[in-house]
Structure formats: structure tokens, C-alpha cells
py3Dmol code that shows the C-alpha trace and the ligand (Angstrom):
import py3Dmol

protein = """\
ATOM      1  CA  UNK A   1     -20.456  37.681  10.335  1.00  0.00           C
ATOM      2  CA  UNK A   2     -18.938  41.004  11.363  1.00  0.00           C
ATOM      3  CA  UNK A   3     -15.172  41.116  11.837  1.00  0.00           C
ATOM      4  CA  UNK A   4     -14.185  41.619  15.512  1.00  0.00           C
ATOM      5  CA  UNK A   5     -12.604  45.034  16.025  1.00  0.00           C
ATOM      6  CA  UNK A   6      -8.953  45.506  16.868  1.00  0.00           C
ATOM      7  CA  UNK A   7      -8.284  46.378  20.512  1.00  0.00           C
ATOM      8  CA  UNK A   8      -5.416  48.820  20.879  1.00  0.00           C
ATOM      9  CA  UNK A   9      -3.748  50.040  24.073  1.00  0.00           C
ATOM     10  CA  UNK A  10      -2.495  53.629  23.607  1.00  0.00           C
ATOM     11  CA  UNK A  11      -0.433  55.567  26.129  1.00  0.00           C
ATOM     12  CA  UNK A  12       2.061  58.405  26.401  1.00  0.00           C
ATOM     13  CA  UNK A  13       5.194  57.834  28.481  1.00  0.00           C
ATOM     14  CA  UNK A  14       5.148  61.386  29.872  1.00  0.00           C
ATOM     15  CA  UNK A  15       3.812  62.154  33.355  1.00  0.00           C
ATOM     16  CA  UNK A  16       3.532  65.874  32.596  1.00  0.00           C
ATOM     17  CA  UNK A  17       0.056  67.468  32.569  1.00  0.00           C
ATOM     18  CA  UNK A  18       0.738  69.584  29.451  1.00  0.00           C
ATOM     19  CA  UNK A  19       2.685  66.798  27.722  1.00  0.00           C
ATOM     20  CA  UNK A  20       3.234  67.112  23.977  1.00  0.00           C
ATOM     21  CA  UNK A  21       3.497  63.329  23.758  1.00  0.00           C
ATOM     22  CA  UNK A  22       0.135  62.908  25.471  1.00  0.00           C
ATOM     23  CA  UNK A  23      -1.358  65.320  22.915  1.00  0.00           C
ATOM     24  CA  UNK A  24       0.091  63.237  20.087  1.00  0.00           C
ATOM     25  CA  UNK A  25      -1.208  60.047  21.739  1.00  0.00           C
ATOM     26  CA  UNK A  26      -4.667  61.650  21.668  1.00  0.00           C
ATOM     27  CA  UNK A  27      -4.435  62.144  17.895  1.00  0.00           C
ATOM     28  CA  UNK A  28      -3.289  58.549  17.395  1.00  0.00           C
ATOM     29  CA  UNK A  29      -6.131  57.210  19.550  1.00  0.00           C
ATOM     30  CA  UNK A  30      -8.682  59.252  17.639  1.00  0.00           C
ATOM     31  CA  UNK A  31      -7.376  58.022  14.286  1.00  0.00           C
ATOM     32  CA  UNK A  32      -7.446  54.411  15.466  1.00  0.00           C
ATOM     33  CA  UNK A  33     -11.051  54.876  16.592  1.00  0.00           C
ATOM     34  CA  UNK A  34     -11.947  56.420  13.230  1.00  0.00           C
ATOM     35  CA  UNK A  35     -10.560  53.217  11.667  1.00  0.00           C
ATOM     36  CA  UNK A  36     -12.881  51.116  13.811  1.00  0.00           C
ATOM     37  CA  UNK A  37     -10.441  50.065  16.554  1.00  0.00           C
ATOM     38  CA  UNK A  38     -11.455  49.893  20.204  1.00  0.00           C
ATOM     39  CA  UNK A  39      -8.925  52.017  22.072  1.00  0.00           C
ATOM     40  CA  UNK A  40      -7.881  51.576  25.694  1.00  0.00           C
ATOM     41  CA  UNK A  41      -6.723  55.110  26.633  1.00  0.00           C
ATOM     42  CA  UNK A  42      -4.032  54.591  29.280  1.00  0.00           C
ATOM     43  CA  UNK A  43      -1.787  57.016  31.154  1.00  0.00           C
ATOM     44  CA  UNK A  44       1.765  56.484  32.359  1.00  0.00           C
ATOM     45  CA  UNK A  45       0.496  56.997  35.924  1.00  0.00           C
ATOM     46  CA  UNK A  46      -1.604  53.841  35.582  1.00  0.00           C
ATOM     47  CA  UNK A  47       1.666  51.892  35.377  1.00  0.00           C
ATOM     48  CA  UNK A  48       3.588  53.623  38.156  1.00  0.00           C
ATOM     49  CA  UNK A  49       6.160  51.333  39.859  1.00  0.00           C
ATOM     50  CA  UNK A  50       9.006  51.798  42.341  1.00  0.00           C
ATOM     51  CA  UNK A  51      12.470  51.227  40.854  1.00  0.00           C
ATOM     52  CA  UNK A  52      13.065  47.607  39.918  1.00  0.00           C
ATOM     53  CA  UNK A  53      14.567  45.730  42.855  1.00  0.00           C
ATOM     54  CA  UNK A  54      15.057  41.962  42.808  1.00  0.00           C
ATOM     55  CA  UNK A  55      14.737  41.770  46.587  1.00  0.00           C
ATOM     56  CA  UNK A  56      11.386  43.611  46.496  1.00  0.00           C
ATOM     57  CA  UNK A  57      10.245  41.221  43.766  1.00  0.00           C
ATOM     58  CA  UNK A  58      11.247  38.217  45.872  1.00  0.00           C
ATOM     59  CA  UNK A  59       9.421  39.465  48.964  1.00  0.00           C
ATOM     60  CA  UNK A  60       6.462  41.468  47.651  1.00  0.00           C
ATOM     61  CA  UNK A  61       6.120  40.274  44.049  1.00  0.00           C
ATOM     62  CA  UNK A  62       5.518  42.353  40.939  1.00  0.00           C
ATOM     63  CA  UNK A  63       3.975  45.774  41.759  1.00  0.00           C
ATOM     64  CA  UNK A  64       0.467  46.901  40.892  1.00  0.00           C
ATOM     65  CA  UNK A  65       1.591  49.254  38.074  1.00  0.00           C
ATOM     66  CA  UNK A  66       3.244  46.439  36.145  1.00  0.00           C
ATOM     67  CA  UNK A  67       0.303  44.139  36.860  1.00  0.00           C
ATOM     68  CA  UNK A  68      -1.920  46.784  35.312  1.00  0.00           C
ATOM     69  CA  UNK A  69       0.250  46.988  32.182  1.00  0.00           C
ATOM     70  CA  UNK A  70       0.267  43.191  31.921  1.00  0.00           C
ATOM     71  CA  UNK A  71      -3.522  43.081  32.228  1.00  0.00           C
ATOM     72  CA  UNK A  72      -4.098  45.777  29.637  1.00  0.00           C
ATOM     73  CA  UNK A  73      -1.552  44.354  27.172  1.00  0.00           C
ATOM     74  CA  UNK A  74      -3.282  40.998  27.572  1.00  0.00           C
ATOM     75  CA  UNK A  75      -6.652  42.570  26.773  1.00  0.00           C
ATOM     76  CA  UNK A  76      -5.285  44.226  23.583  1.00  0.00           C
ATOM     77  CA  UNK A  77      -4.250  43.031  20.151  1.00  0.00           C
ATOM     78  CA  UNK A  78      -1.661  45.782  19.779  1.00  0.00           C
ATOM     79  CA  UNK A  79      -0.115  48.683  21.664  1.00  0.00           C
ATOM     80  CA  UNK A  80       1.043  52.199  20.838  1.00  0.00           C
ATOM     81  CA  UNK A  81       3.611  54.077  22.942  1.00  0.00           C
ATOM     82  CA  UNK A  82       4.160  57.798  22.410  1.00  0.00           C
ATOM     83  CA  UNK A  83       7.358  58.587  24.275  1.00  0.00           C
ATOM     84  CA  UNK A  84       9.433  61.645  25.126  1.00  0.00           C
ATOM     85  CA  UNK A  85      13.181  61.503  24.552  1.00  0.00           C
ATOM     86  CA  UNK A  86      15.295  62.190  27.621  1.00  0.00           C
ATOM     87  CA  UNK A  87      19.008  62.556  26.931  1.00  0.00           C
ATOM     88  CA  UNK A  88      18.783  60.657  23.645  1.00  0.00           C
ATOM     89  CA  UNK A  89      16.995  57.676  25.210  1.00  0.00           C
ATOM     90  CA  UNK A  90      13.609  56.627  26.573  1.00  0.00           C
ATOM     91  CA  UNK A  91      12.440  57.991  29.969  1.00  0.00           C
ATOM     92  CA  UNK A  92      13.558  55.945  32.977  1.00  0.00           C
ATOM     93  CA  UNK A  93       9.966  55.423  34.151  1.00  0.00           C
ATOM     94  CA  UNK A  94       9.157  53.666  30.905  1.00  0.00           C
ATOM     95  CA  UNK A  95      12.210  51.363  31.001  1.00  0.00           C
ATOM     96  CA  UNK A  96      11.441  50.608  34.642  1.00  0.00           C
ATOM     97  CA  UNK A  97       7.899  49.412  33.966  1.00  0.00           C
ATOM     98  CA  UNK A  98       9.083  47.411  30.943  1.00  0.00           C
ATOM     99  CA  UNK A  99      11.626  45.679  33.217  1.00  0.00           C
ATOM    100  CA  UNK A 100       9.021  44.849  35.861  1.00  0.00           C
ATOM    101  CA  UNK A 101       6.475  43.693  33.267  1.00  0.00           C
ATOM    102  CA  UNK A 102       9.053  41.434  31.612  1.00  0.00           C
ATOM    103  CA  UNK A 103       9.105  39.356  34.819  1.00  0.00           C
ATOM    104  CA  UNK A 104       5.640  37.861  34.186  1.00  0.00           C
ATOM    105  CA  UNK A 105       5.305  34.421  32.617  1.00  0.00           C
ATOM    106  CA  UNK A 106       4.054  34.193  30.006  1.00  0.00           C
ATOM    107  CA  UNK A 107       5.952  37.339  29.132  1.00  0.00           C
ATOM    108  CA  UNK A 108       3.344  39.922  28.021  1.00  0.00           C
ATOM    109  CA  UNK A 109       5.225  41.691  25.218  1.00  0.00           C
ATOM    110  CA  UNK A 110       6.005  38.501  23.319  1.00  0.00           C
ATOM    111  CA  UNK A 111       4.392  38.463  19.818  1.00  0.00           C
ATOM    112  CA  UNK A 112       2.374  41.629  20.540  1.00  0.00           C
ATOM    113  CA  UNK A 113       2.373  44.277  17.819  1.00  0.00           C
ATOM    114  CA  UNK A 114       3.622  47.741  18.768  1.00  0.00           C
ATOM    115  CA  UNK A 115       3.886  51.168  17.164  1.00  0.00           C
ATOM    116  CA  UNK A 116       6.247  53.848  18.505  1.00  0.00           C
ATOM    117  CA  UNK A 117       5.890  57.625  18.216  1.00  0.00           C
ATOM    118  CA  UNK A 118       7.546  60.608  19.851  1.00  0.00           C
ATOM    119  CA  UNK A 119       7.143  64.367  20.152  1.00  0.00           C
ATOM    120  CA  UNK A 120       9.746  66.928  21.119  1.00  0.00           C
ATOM    121  CA  UNK A 121      10.367  70.656  20.708  1.00  0.00           C
ATOM    122  CA  UNK A 122      13.663  69.703  19.063  1.00  0.00           C
ATOM    123  CA  UNK A 123      14.233  69.294  15.336  1.00  0.00           C
ATOM    124  CA  UNK A 124      14.769  65.514  15.603  1.00  0.00           C
ATOM    125  CA  UNK A 125      11.378  65.077  17.296  1.00  0.00           C
ATOM    126  CA  UNK A 126      12.702  62.652  19.926  1.00  0.00           C
ATOM    127  CA  UNK A 127      13.498  59.967  17.358  1.00  0.00           C
ATOM    128  CA  UNK A 128      16.677  58.749  19.086  1.00  0.00           C
ATOM    129  CA  UNK A 129      14.637  57.862  22.148  1.00  0.00           C
ATOM    130  CA  UNK A 130      12.490  55.553  20.020  1.00  0.00           C
ATOM    131  CA  UNK A 131      15.544  53.639  18.802  1.00  0.00           C
ATOM    132  CA  UNK A 132      16.473  53.011  22.424  1.00  0.00           C
ATOM    133  CA  UNK A 133      12.891  51.902  23.143  1.00  0.00           C
ATOM    134  CA  UNK A 134      12.917  49.397  20.258  1.00  0.00           C
ATOM    135  CA  UNK A 135      15.787  47.476  21.859  1.00  0.00           C
ATOM    136  CA  UNK A 136      14.091  46.073  24.992  1.00  0.00           C
ATOM    137  CA  UNK A 137      10.738  45.665  23.229  1.00  0.00           C
ATOM    138  CA  UNK A 138      12.213  43.686  20.334  1.00  0.00           C
ATOM    139  CA  UNK A 139      14.340  41.729  22.776  1.00  0.00           C
ATOM    140  CA  UNK A 140      11.094  40.733  24.483  1.00  0.00           C
ATOM    141  CA  UNK A 141       9.642  39.506  21.204  1.00  0.00           C
ATOM    142  CA  UNK A 142       7.270  42.413  20.487  1.00  0.00           C
ATOM    143  CA  UNK A 143       6.681  43.014  16.781  1.00  0.00           C
ATOM    144  CA  UNK A 144       7.590  46.657  16.546  1.00  0.00           C
ATOM    145  CA  UNK A 145       6.336  48.295  13.376  1.00  0.00           C
ATOM    146  CA  UNK A 146       9.307  49.329  11.209  1.00  0.00           C
ATOM    147  CA  UNK A 147       8.078  52.908  10.635  1.00  0.00           C
ATOM    148  CA  UNK A 148       8.143  55.287  13.564  1.00  0.00           C
ATOM    149  CA  UNK A 149       6.668  58.788  13.728  1.00  0.00           C
ATOM    150  CA  UNK A 150       8.596  61.587  15.420  1.00  0.00           C
ATOM    151  CA  UNK A 151       7.015  65.026  15.660  1.00  0.00           C
ATOM    152  CA  UNK A 152       9.632  67.791  15.505  1.00  0.00           C
ATOM    153  CA  UNK A 153       9.023  71.308  16.886  1.00  0.00           C
ATOM    154  CA  UNK A 154       6.049  69.767  18.654  1.00  0.00           C
ATOM    155  CA  UNK A 155       5.410  72.864  20.789  1.00  0.00           C
ATOM    156  CA  UNK A 156       4.271  74.595  17.560  1.00  0.00           C
ATOM    157  CA  UNK A 157       2.853  71.598  15.701  1.00  0.00           C
ATOM    158  CA  UNK A 158      -0.687  71.223  17.054  1.00  0.00           C
ATOM    159  CA  UNK A 159      -3.768  73.033  15.792  1.00  0.00           C
ATOM    160  CA  UNK A 160      -6.752  71.939  17.865  1.00  0.00           C
ATOM    161  CA  UNK A 161      -7.411  68.245  17.329  1.00  0.00           C
ATOM    162  CA  UNK A 162      -4.974  67.772  14.453  1.00  0.00           C
ATOM    163  CA  UNK A 163      -1.472  68.720  13.305  1.00  0.00           C
ATOM    164  CA  UNK A 164      -1.184  72.166  11.774  1.00  0.00           C
ATOM    165  CA  UNK A 165       0.798  70.838   8.808  1.00  0.00           C
ATOM    166  CA  UNK A 166      -1.634  68.916   6.587  1.00  0.00           C
ATOM    167  CA  UNK A 167       1.108  66.756   5.039  1.00  0.00           C
ATOM    168  CA  UNK A 168       2.331  65.717   8.485  1.00  0.00           C
ATOM    169  CA  UNK A 169      -1.217  64.965   9.623  1.00  0.00           C
ATOM    170  CA  UNK A 170      -1.656  62.782   6.527  1.00  0.00           C
ATOM    171  CA  UNK A 171       1.593  60.976   7.266  1.00  0.00           C
ATOM    172  CA  UNK A 172       0.532  60.373  10.859  1.00  0.00           C
ATOM    173  CA  UNK A 173      -2.770  58.886   9.695  1.00  0.00           C
ATOM    174  CA  UNK A 174      -1.035  56.727   7.085  1.00  0.00           C
ATOM    175  CA  UNK A 175       1.371  55.359   9.702  1.00  0.00           C
ATOM    176  CA  UNK A 176      -1.444  54.508  12.138  1.00  0.00           C
ATOM    177  CA  UNK A 177      -3.585  52.947   9.379  1.00  0.00           C
ATOM    178  CA  UNK A 178      -0.745  50.809   8.013  1.00  0.00           C
ATOM    179  CA  UNK A 179       0.174  49.616  11.499  1.00  0.00           C
ATOM    180  CA  UNK A 180      -3.432  48.639  12.268  1.00  0.00           C
ATOM    181  CA  UNK A 181      -3.709  46.783   8.961  1.00  0.00           C
ATOM    182  CA  UNK A 182      -0.565  44.775   9.644  1.00  0.00           C
ATOM    183  CA  UNK A 183      -1.581  43.963  13.233  1.00  0.00           C
ATOM    184  CA  UNK A 184      -5.056  42.987  12.040  1.00  0.00           C
ATOM    185  CA  UNK A 185      -3.642  40.756   9.285  1.00  0.00           C
ATOM    186  CA  UNK A 186      -1.384  39.033  11.804  1.00  0.00           C
ATOM    187  CA  UNK A 187      -4.374  38.496  14.101  1.00  0.00           C
ATOM    188  CA  UNK A 188      -6.589  36.916  11.461  1.00  0.00           C
ATOM    189  CA  UNK A 189      -4.217  35.207   9.028  1.00  0.00           C
ATOM    190  CA  UNK A 190      -1.669  32.738  10.381  1.00  0.00           C
ATOM    191  CA  UNK A 191       0.357  32.958   7.144  1.00  0.00           C
ATOM    192  CA  UNK A 192       1.064  36.630   7.866  1.00  0.00           C
ATOM    193  CA  UNK A 193       2.232  35.627  11.329  1.00  0.00           C
ATOM    194  CA  UNK A 194       4.601  33.076   9.875  1.00  0.00           C
ATOM    195  CA  UNK A 195       6.009  35.557   7.385  1.00  0.00           C
ATOM    196  CA  UNK A 196       6.768  37.977  10.209  1.00  0.00           C
ATOM    197  CA  UNK A 197       8.630  35.360  12.208  1.00  0.00           C
ATOM    198  CA  UNK A 198      10.685  34.449   9.147  1.00  0.00           C
ATOM    199  CA  UNK A 199      11.414  38.120   8.551  1.00  0.00           C
ATOM    200  CA  UNK A 200      12.909  38.331  12.030  1.00  0.00           C
ATOM    201  CA  UNK A 201      15.019  35.314  11.187  1.00  0.00           C
ATOM    202  CA  UNK A 202      13.624  33.493  14.169  1.00  0.00           C
ATOM    203  CA  UNK A 203      12.115  30.102  13.356  1.00  0.00           C
ATOM    204  CA  UNK A 204       9.425  29.070  15.854  1.00  0.00           C
ATOM    205  CA  UNK A 205      11.335  26.452  17.808  1.00  0.00           C
ATOM    206  CA  UNK A 206      11.655  25.793  21.520  1.00  0.00           C
ATOM    207  CA  UNK A 207      15.366  26.456  21.362  1.00  0.00           C
ATOM    208  CA  UNK A 208      14.777  29.972  19.985  1.00  0.00           C
ATOM    209  CA  UNK A 209      11.957  30.902  22.360  1.00  0.00           C
ATOM    210  CA  UNK A 210      12.631  33.843  24.625  1.00  0.00           C
ATOM    211  CA  UNK A 211       9.642  33.020  26.789  1.00  0.00           C
ATOM    212  CA  UNK A 212       9.602  30.346  29.446  1.00  0.00           C
ATOM    213  CA  UNK A 213       6.892  27.735  28.869  1.00  0.00           C
ATOM    214  CA  UNK A 214       4.018  27.855  31.381  1.00  0.00           C
ATOM    215  CA  UNK A 215       4.807  25.859  34.551  1.00  0.00           C
TER     216      UNK A 215
END
"""
ligand_1 = """\
31
FNR
C 14.568 66.567 27.587
N 14.215 66.939 26.304
C 14.866 66.373 25.234
N 14.389 66.563 23.950
C 15.009 65.957 22.910
O 14.559 66.095 21.791
N 16.126 65.206 23.094
C 16.655 64.991 24.321
O 17.635 64.277 24.448
C 16.007 65.577 25.444
N 16.471 65.384 26.720
C 15.717 65.770 27.784
C 16.069 65.371 29.063
C 15.280 65.694 30.134
C 15.644 65.219 31.510
C 14.113 66.480 29.942
C 13.219 66.826 31.104
C 13.785 66.914 28.712
C 13.116 67.868 26.081
C 11.786 67.105 25.943
O 11.685 66.597 24.635
C 10.645 68.062 26.212
O 10.714 68.488 27.551
C 9.309 67.419 25.927
O 8.313 68.406 25.952
C 9.012 66.331 26.939
O 7.889 65.593 26.538
P 6.410 65.918 27.094
O 6.434 65.879 28.588
O 6.035 67.277 26.574
O 5.559 64.860 26.499
"""
view = py3Dmol.view(width=600, height=400)
view.addModel(protein, "pdb")
view.setStyle({"model": 0}, {"cartoon": {"style": "trace"}})
view.addModel(ligand_1, "xyz")
view.setStyle({"model": 1}, {"stick": {}})
view.zoomTo()
view.show()
């Protein structure tokens, strides 16, 4: 019997047409497809939401952009976010849609595997933004891959459909491959799942659950 393929949601958190992060997301998606994954190519615009407002939630419910992210996370085994760094943190639009999406029950990020990347013209490649992005995602129970990939001097880094620096391109591919292997192992082998939970120091008990049980 043939192994089912991994389904991976990939999106860049930039709204900009000429976005460097969207370019990097394209390379990640292509690599994942080369490795046999089925990629859902998403755009930040697909998840557009007004600023989180508890009153709006109470009267109108969760907006369409967050519903779309919930639906596409639910249809995937893993997700990849390629995010710009704004003032040493993640973009507000990204935090906003994470906040809205966290209001669904069951909570869609819980136990889902995620990989984070960034691109910036700066020498740090936007890496500080990814550390800020890890916080809400890990809080929500997502299994964020320990390695992150930050592309420095990104305005000069691309050469057609790959990175100009062969060593960097190889590192990008290795990061994507290793992430897919871990997410795939967790999908197919319950023992790998258990090991991950133990690694987080969070035994699977009702008391430790961050997700409300279904009504
Ligand atoms: C930035 N940029 C930026 N870059 C960085 O490395 N560290 C930072 O803290 C910031 N801060 C920041 C704030 C704001 C409001 C803007 C608009 C930009 C520069 C940013 O990395 C650059 O514009 C990228 O090209 C944005 O990503 P996209 O749109 O190319 O994907």
C-alpha cells in the first residue's frame, strides 16, 4: 500500500507584492513538493481579519479570514510560515489572525507541526521576529520545529528559483526535509508523538490540556 502524502500549508506573512518572504515561501513549497508533499499554497490575504475585538466576536462571530485559516490548518498535517520581522517582532496582521483563530474549539494549532522561516534585507535575516512568533504558537500547543531558517541580505540572496549561495540553498533544503520527516513520523508512529509530548514536559492529562474539550 502506498504511504499517504503529507499535506502542508505554506504561506508568507507579508502582504507586499514583491515580498522577499513570499519568494522564500515559494522555494520552501517547491522543495516540499519535490519531497512528495501536497502543498496548499496560501497567501496572507486569504486570512485577512479586522483587528480582534471581543464585542465583534460576541455579535458577529469569528471572521471569514480566521475561518479560512482554521479550515486549511485542519486539512493539513503541518504548516510553514515565512514571516517578515517588523520592529524585532512578528507583523501585527499575523498575530491578529493567530488571536482570532485561537478562539475556535477545538483549537486549530494544538498538536499541529510548524516550521518557521524569515527573510530580511538585514544581516540577522528577521530571526528575532521568529522568536516572537514561537511564543503564541507554542502556547497554543503547536509543535514548532526547533530549527528556524532566517535569510539575511535577502534582497540579494535569490537567483531565479533558488538561493544564489549553494551552501545556503542546501541548508534550506535540509531544514525543510528534516521538518517533513519529523512531522511525517509523528503522523504515522504514535511512539514519536509520545516522545514529543515528553520532550515538552507536558504529560497528556486533562489537567495539562490547553484545549477545551468539545461541548
Ligand atoms: C521592517 N524591516 C525590518 N527588518 C528587520 O530585519 N528587522 C526589523 O526589526 C524590521 N522592522 C521593520 C518594521 C517595519 C514597519 C517595516 C515595514 C519593515 C524591514 C523588512 O525586513 C523588509 O521591509 C522586508 O523586505 C519585509 O518583508 P517582505 O515584505 O519583503 O516579505
